[in-house]
GURO-531629 format. One record per residue: x, y, z of N, C-alpha, C in turn; residue in three letters. Coordinates in steps of 0.02 Angstrom, whole numbers, plus 50000, padded with zeros to 5 digits. Each point is the difference from the previous one (the first is absolute). Layout:
REM residues N
XYZXYZXYZALA...
REM end
This chain:
REM residues 385
542115643155591500514998350041500654999549964MET500525004750032500624998949965500394994250021THR500274996649952500284993850011500815001549995LEU500404995550039500695000649992500154996849940SER500675000549972500234997649935499944992149998PRO500174997050056499884992349999499294997649999ALA499615003850032499234998749998499695000649927LEU500315006349976499625001449938500234994849946SER500634997450002500294994849956499544993750016ILE499924998150067499604994350018499324999749963THR499655005950002499375000649982500004999049919ARG500475003749972500004998749933500124993249970ASP500404996750039500204992849988499354996250009LEU499645000350049499454995950018499405000749939LEU500015006349979499465001149951500154996149934ARG500584996249995500144996449939499854992550017CYS499554997749973499824992350010500454995549973PRO500554999350027500654996849973499944992850030SER499464996149989499924993450018500524995149950VAL500404996550029500514996149958499694996549941THR500205000749936500575003049983499905007849962PRO499415003150017499875006449983500405005650035ALA500285003749960500325005650034499575006450005ASP499585000449968499345005750005500335007250012ALA500595001249978500265006250020500435002150055GLY500104994850039500295000850073500675001449989ALA500414996849952500685000449992500185008649976LEU499465001749960500125006649972499895004950051GLY499574999150048499955005250062500625000550032VAL500364994350018500625000750030500565001949954LEU500014998249936500555001949960499965008249990GLU499505003049991499865007049995500345003350059GLN499754998450061500265003750067500764999550001ARG500314993449983500764999250006500265004149937LEU499765000249942500345003149950500055008350018LYS499465002350027499975007750022500535000850053GLU500274996050036500444999850060500724999149965ALA500104997849944500644999749963500224993249997GLY499544994550009500224992749992499954998449920PHE500524996549985499964997249932499514993250006ALA499544999049951499534994350007500004996449938THR499924993550012499934995049942499354995850007HIS499574999249951499424995950006500284993549961ARG499904994550038500264993449972499404995149998LEU499844998149939499454994649999500394993149975VAL499804995250050500354993249987499424995249982PHE500224996049960499564994349974500214992550007LYS499564995850005500264992750007499434995549982GLU500054995649950499434995649977499634997250053GLU499364999749997499544998350051499835004450065GLY500315005649993499875004650058499845006649963THR499665004750045499855006349979500545005549990PRO500075004049957500505004649993499925005250055ASP500545001550034499945005250051500485006050000ILE499685005650017500355006949991500355000650070ASP500555002150006500475001550049500335006650000ASN500315002950057500245006750003500664999350032LEU500575003049968500705000250036500045007750000PHE500195003650058500115006849996500665001150052ALA500435004749984500635001650029500165006250000LYS500385002150055500295006950003500704998850041ILE500505003249971500674999150024500384995449967GLY500584999250006500454994749979500464996850045GLU500254994449977500544997550050499654995750053GLY500544999350055499774996550065500185005050052ARG499674998550055499464994750012499395001549960PRO499614994049990499375000249959499494996650045HIS499525003950020499494998150037499414999449954LEU499604994050003499434998849949499414998850047VAL499435002749978499354999250039499574996049949PHE499764994650022499594995349953499284998950021ALA499554999449943499344998350032499494998649929GLY499534999450014499374998249950499465004350007HIS499755002249929499385003850000499454995649984THR500054993649980499454995749984499684997250069ASP499414999049996499554998150062499554993749987VAL499834996950050499534994749993499235002649983VAL499614996649970499375001849990499665002250066PRO499475005349990499655002650060499434996050022SER499834994749965499334996150014499455004549981GLY499364998350038499415003349987499995007150029ASN500045005549953500095006550027499495002750037PRO499354997450003499505000650043500094998950067GLU500514995250015500134998950073500495005450033ARG500255004549955500525005250015499585006150031TRP500285003750040499735006450033500075004849939ARG500495000049972500115004849932500204995149944PHE499935003849936500194996249942500794998250016ASP500204994249985500684998050014500465003349965PRO499895003549949500505003149956499845007749998PHE499755002550051499805006550010500545005150040SER500404996950049500455002850037499625004550049GLY499474998850033499595004150042500325000050069GLU500015005750028500225001250064499445001250055ILE500074996250060499485000850045500344997450070ALA499795003650045500184997250079500734998150003ASP500385005349972500805000450006500264994349958GLY499714997549946500234993949963499885002049925LYS500424997249954499924999949928499744992649986ILE499444999349966499824993349975500074998149926PHE500134994549988500114997049936500444994049992GLY499804996849945500444993849992500685002049986ARG500514997550038500665001650002500215005550042GLY499585002250038500175006250052500614997950042ALA499994993950022500584997550039500394996349961SER499854995949953500374994849958499945001349940ASP500495003949970500345004950039500195007049971MET499415001749975500105007449963500095005150052LYS499824999450072500055004050038500825000550013GLY500244993950007500714999750008500475003349944GLY499844998249936500335003249945499905007749994ILE499415002350019499925007250002500455003350055ALA500084996050056500485002950054500665000349983ALA500264994549966500695000649991500125003949938PHE499515001549951500175004549945500005007050024ALA499475002150050499965006850032500605001150038ALA500304994650035500575001650043500715000649953ALA499984997049950500595000649956499955006849962ALA499425001949981499915006849966500095005850047ILE499875000050061500095004350050500715000050018ASP500424994649998500695000350015500375003549949TYR499784998149938500415003249941499855007349997VAL499395001850017499885007150001500355003950054LYS500144996550053500375003950057500764998949985GLU500234994049977500754999050012500284999349922HIS499595000049940500234999249940500164991549990GLY500274999149946500164992349982500434997250058ALA499904993650021500434997550046500714998949983PRO500424998550044500714998849984499984992049988ASN499654998349949500004992849986499304999749955GLY499554995350017499464999149956499394997650038ALA499395003249985499444997350027499554997549933ILE499664994050011499704997449944499444996950021SER499414998649961499424997550004499814993949958PHE499884994650022499824993849961499314998350015LEU499565001749957499304999050005499684995649950ILE499694994950020499714994949959499225000149998THR499684997049951499404999449995499714992050009GLY500524996150027499874992649992500124995950057ASP499975003950065500204996350066499394996250019GLU499345002249996499424996050012499844994549959GLU500245000049941499934995249950500614994449999GLY500094996849937500534995649986500745002150019PRO500135006350007500585002550022500674997049951ALA499765000449946500514997649944500265005949957VAL499475004949982500205005049960500135007350032ASN500214998750069500085006550039500665000550023GLY500124998950068500605001750034500624996349972THR499944993349983500614996349981500265001949936VAL499515002049952500235002149937500265008350006LYS499685003750044500365006250016500674999650028MET500144995750039500714998950036500334998349949LEU499934995149953500424997949945500135005849952ASP499465004249989500085006149957500515004450030TRP499925002450064500435004450041500734997649990ALA500134993250013500664997549998500355000349940LYS499544998449944500265000349937500205008049984ALA499655004250031500125007049981500565003150052ASN500264995850041500615003150044499795002350066GLY499414999250023499715002250060500244995250052GLU500325002450060500134995650053499715002950070ILE499554995650022499705002450058500274998350066PHE500075003950046500334998850071499614997750052ASP499365003549992499564997550056499305001149966HIS499464996850031499355001349972499484999350060CYS499475004749994499374999450050499504998249954ILE499534995550017499424998949967499415002250053VAL499605003849963499445003350044499394996550012GLY500104992750007499434997250017499715001050069GLU499344999450017499745000750065500294995350043PRO500425001650058500364995250042499655000750071THR499755005650020499815001350072499314996950010ASN500014997250070499474997350026499505004550045VAL500265003750045499575003950039500015007749998GLU500655001849987500195007449993500585001049952GLU499995005749966500535001849960500674999450035LEU500484995849967500644999550035500114993750044GLY499574995049992500034994750045500394993849972ASP500044999549933500264994749973500335001849931THR500694997049998500405000049936499984992749983ILE499904998749936500164992749969500734999549981LYS500344995150024500624999149976500144993849959ILE499444996549994500014994349954499334997649996GLY499894994149957499324997449998500094992149981ARG499534996750023500054993149987499854998449923ARG500204993949977499844998249942499274997049997GLY499794999349936499314996749990499994995549947SER499824992950018499944994949950499344997049997LEU499734998349940499394996649994499994993449968ASN499704996550018499964993049965499354996150011GLY499934995349964499394995650000500104992749991ARG499584996250018500074992949995499334996349977LEU500074994749978499554995049978500064992850025VAL499494997850040500044993250016499564995649968VAL500254995149958499634996049947499744993950047ARG499344998949984499714993650026499624997149951GLY499504996150013499604996449952499245000950019LYS499625002849956499355001650010499594993750004GLN499425000350050499614993949994499315001850050GLY499654994950004499365000350043500245000550077HIS499595003850032500185000050071499784993950033SER499594996049975499734993850030500574994149990ALA500395001549954500514994649981500765002650002HIS500205001550064500625004049998500574995349989PRO499934993449999500534995649971500225000749932HIS499535003049962500044999949923500315007349990ARG500115004350048500195007749987500675001150038ALA500255005349997500525002650042499935007150015GLU499765001850062499825006550017500555004350015ASN500195005249965500575005750008499815003550064PRO499445001050019499815005250061500354999450063THR500034993350022500324999350067500815002249979PRO500284998049946500755002449991499955007549994THR499645002949959500105007450011499915003050064VAL499544997350036499965002850069500624999550041ALA500274994149994500714999050038500475004449976ARG500025000949931500585004549981499825007350020ILE499425002649995499815006850020500125000650079VAL499974994950045500114999850070500765000950007THR500304995949957500734999850011500365007549982ALA499775002449946500285005849978499835005450044LEU499345000650019499785005250050500375000050075SER500204994250019500255000250064500774998549993THR500334999549949500684999550001500425005150025HIS500464999950036500455004450021500575001049947VAL500055005249958500595000549956500615002050030PHE499945005050046500595002150038499765004350057ASP500495002150038499805004650059499995006449995GLU500225002349933500105006749994500775003050010GLY500085006149988500685002150006499995006650043THR500605003650008500015005350045499625006149964GLU499835000249936499695005349973499324997349960HIS499934993950000499404996549967499604995950046PHE499345000849988499544993850030500084993649975ASP499724995150024500094993249962499604999749940ARG500224996349954499684998849942499294997250013SER499415001949957499404998050014499574998349937ASN499724994149988499724997049959499284999550006LEU499575002649951499224999850011499784996849939GLU499524995050009499634996449957499435005549976VAL499915001749938499555004549975499484997549961THR499944994049981499514997549966500034991750002SER499374997150005499914992649997499444999149964ILE500094996949942499514999149944499844992549975ASP499394996950013499954993049991499505000349932ILE499535005450001499565000549941499554994849990GLY499764996550052499574993949997499265003050017ASN499574998549945499295003050008499574994550027GLN500184993950003499604995050028500194996350065ALA499494999050039500164997150071500254993249995ALA499784996549960500114993549989500604997249957ASN500505005149979500464998349962500685000750027VAL500474995250007500625001750022500395003549948ILE500275006550009500405002849955500644996949969PRO500195002649945500574996849958500585004550028GLY499975005850012500565004150022499885006150049GLU500395002450030499965005050052500615005649988ALA499905005550002500495004749980500025005850062ARG500655002750006500075004750057500505005449974ALA499985005350029500475006049989500245002950060ARG500595002449997500305002750059500565005449986PHE500015003950057500525005749988500465000150063ASN500665000649995500385000250057500455007249991ILE499995003050062500395005750005500624998150044ARG500615000349964500574996850027500505005150014PHE500474998450050500525004550010500664998049969ASN500555003450020500704998149960500394993950026ASN499624996150044500414994150021499894995349929VAL499505001149960499854995149947500205003849927TRP500204995549955500055002049930499384996349963THR499875002049942499394996949966500084993249991LEU500664998549987500164991949996499904995850067GLU500245002050047499904997550066499294999450025THR499685005649991499355001350022499564994949964LEU499924999949934499754994949954500044992850028GLN500684999650011500164992150019499724999050068ALA499965004250048499654998650062499294999749989GLU499665003849961499304998550002499854994049964ILE500404998249936499864993649984500104993350050ARG500485001950037500084994650041499384999150055ARG499865005150023499345000150047499384996949962VAL499905001749942499454997449965500024993349983ILE500644997249977500084992749985499894996050063GLU500225002650058500004996450068499244999150016THR499585006049985499344999250021499554995549956ALA500295000449937499574995849946500104993150014ALA500524997150029500024993050017499964995549945ALA500295002549941499954995649948499485002249948GLY499555003950008499465002249954500365003449945ALA499595000649940500295002949936499915008650016LYS500505003250003499925007250010500405003549954VAL499745004949969500455005149949500015005850036GLU500595003549996500165007150038500275003949949VAL499755006449991500265005149953500095006750035GLU500545002550002500135006750025500095005449941PHE499605004950014499925005449954500605004049995LEU500135003749939500625003950004500005005350050PRO500595000750029500085004750061500525006049991CYS499725005750000500555005949997499955004250061ASN499834995950057499945003450071500364996650045SER500735002049997500474996150048500015004750060LEU500244996250052500145005050066500645004450000PRO499955005850027500635004149995500065002750069PHE500585002650020500115003150060500455005749985LEU499965006650022500435005050002500215000850076THR500654997050013500164999850072500115006650029ALA499755001250064500035006250037500705002749994PRO500085006749987500605002849992499945008049997GLY500505003649967499995007249999499465003149960ASP499734996049947499335003049961499424999750048PHE499824993950022499444999350046500005004650055SER500705001050028500035004950061499805006349977ALA500315003149942499865006449964499175000650001LEU499694995849970499235000349987499654999650063VAL500194995250047499645000750069500215006950036ALA500545001949992500155007350037499535005549965GLY499954999549941499595004549971499225000150026ALA499804994249998499304998850024499945002250071ILE500534998750043499985001750065500005007350016GLU500435003249952499945007950014499435003549976GLN499534996849953499495003549984499354997650040VAL500044993750020499454998050039500084998850067THR500594999450025500124998150069499984993250017GLY499934995049949499874993550007500574996349966ARG500234995450037500614995349973499644993749965ARG500104999349938499614994649964500374993750010PRO499524993950009500154994049998500284997749928GLY500474994949998500154997349942499674992649985LEU499684999949939499564993749994500104996649930SER499814993949988500004996449947499394997149977THR499505001750038499314997849991499595002049944SER499444997049983499565001549951500114997549934GLY499755001649944500074997049939500525001949957GLY500044999649939500505001749956500055007049975THR500535003149979500005005249967500545000449953SER499995005549952500515000849958500685000550022ASP500105001650060500745001050034500354992549997ALA499604994749988500364993649988500434999549939ARG499805004849950500375000849939500575004650010PHE499965006050034500445004750007500574998750038ILE499954994550045500444997750047500624997249961THR499904997449940500634997549956500455005849983ARG499835005950004500315006649971500325003550061ASP499615000450051500255005150056499564998250064CYS500265001850051499634999550074499365003549991PRO499424997450024499335002049990499664999650065VAL499655005550017499504999750059499325002149976LEU499524998350031499305002549989499755004150057GLU499705006149985499775003750043499465004949979PHE499305000250028499495003149964499485001950045GLY499304999949984499515002150039499774993750043LEU499435000850030499684994650037499734995649953LEU499944994050020499694994149956499344997650029ASN499665004150037499354996950040499525000749941GLU499925002849941499465000449962500204997649924SER500584997649987500254998449941499534994349970ILE499885000549936499584995149962499284999350028HIS499815004150047499294999550032499595005449967ALA499324998850013499555004349989500155008250032VAL499955005749976500175006350031500664999950028ASP500404997949958500745000850004500165007350011GLU500455002150046500135006550016500675001050032HIS500235006450002500565001850039499905006250036ALA500245000350063499895005950035500445005949972ARG499665006249994500365004749972500585002750036LEU499994999050064500575001950046500644994749988GLU499724993549978500584995549988500345001349938ASP499555001549947500385001849924500465006050017VAL499835004850029500465005450010500584997850050ASP499824996350053500534997950037500544995349969GLY499704996149953500464995849957500525003749955LEU499635005749977500385004449958500685003250040THR499825001850058500485002350044500564995650018ALA499844993950014500424994450008500464999449937ILE499734998649947500354998949937500515005949991TYR499755006350010500495005449985500634999950056LYS499824998150063500494999350042500554994449989ARG499724995349967500414994549964500405002349954ILE499785003749954500415002249942500545005050026ILE499825004650045500415004950033500684996950024GLU499784994750042500534996850044500384994449950THR499794998349957500324995149943500535003649971TYR499795006449977500485004049958500455004350034PHE499875000550067500445004150045500544995650036ALA499984993549982500464995850035500825001249965ARG
REM end
């Protein structure tokens, strides 16, 4: 079977078992293709104590402005038990009009599509009147410490100014071209401990049971309406993810109870105001009981790229290729776009998200090629303005 350039790159990337933090040759696959097309490339290894070293790639062709950057990650989540997969999760097998493998949609197929699109554009038109670059990390699925943030710092220190960015995350729900992400909610994790007094269940007056208190707090947090959402964001939503009393005996009143929670929050809140509101809800429900609350470090803040000329350009290219006008969304989890928004307007658009992080992750062959056509149309329109 003869594969298109985008599918060929996708298959080569899928054959690299680049589970975070391992690169396993994935960046080399991409770097070689871009070098052959005339891109200048830089391999950037960043380090920080307590986190794994991460290999990253910056590639660029052209000079000056406008400067369009494509961003993404070649690292993937673990495959789980490979025996549950139809094919080896790192084989890049093709069957039934699909290419299978961990990262096919999230997001090696997207990276392959924008690489193939840029290479084809340069082959046809030469270097752009401006610059095209690639910001590719191996740390998106992990701590996100030694990847995109440090690459942005490196780029700024080296005089790079980005005008617009597209992140190739899988955004579509049903069909290629149905969704562009124009922002994301933030994500904050917290945990709490209710302190009681251990004792015999037959003598409750000598003990202080933390269980009813943690139950009230969990109920209060789970039912609290933090806001009503905004024009572009759903309402903020808190989920209790763990309740742990750790009591092995039926006749012992426990001495403490613990709970963990995660809230996905919109831009109504800052970290400070959100934490204060959560503490208020907890203190009210605790009704004087001893509760300790801790918020984990957070680098996932909400962001919004307001609809405008750039989103209209991307939506127009999608409609020209697919005949489908995409909706604008801020749903889903977090992505590295939350870091890039500090330097330039950023949108996310890629493949379908139906199989990401699942057994038998795959991408439709026609979608990889369709996405390549969309990206090329975006590049053509962007530099023709």
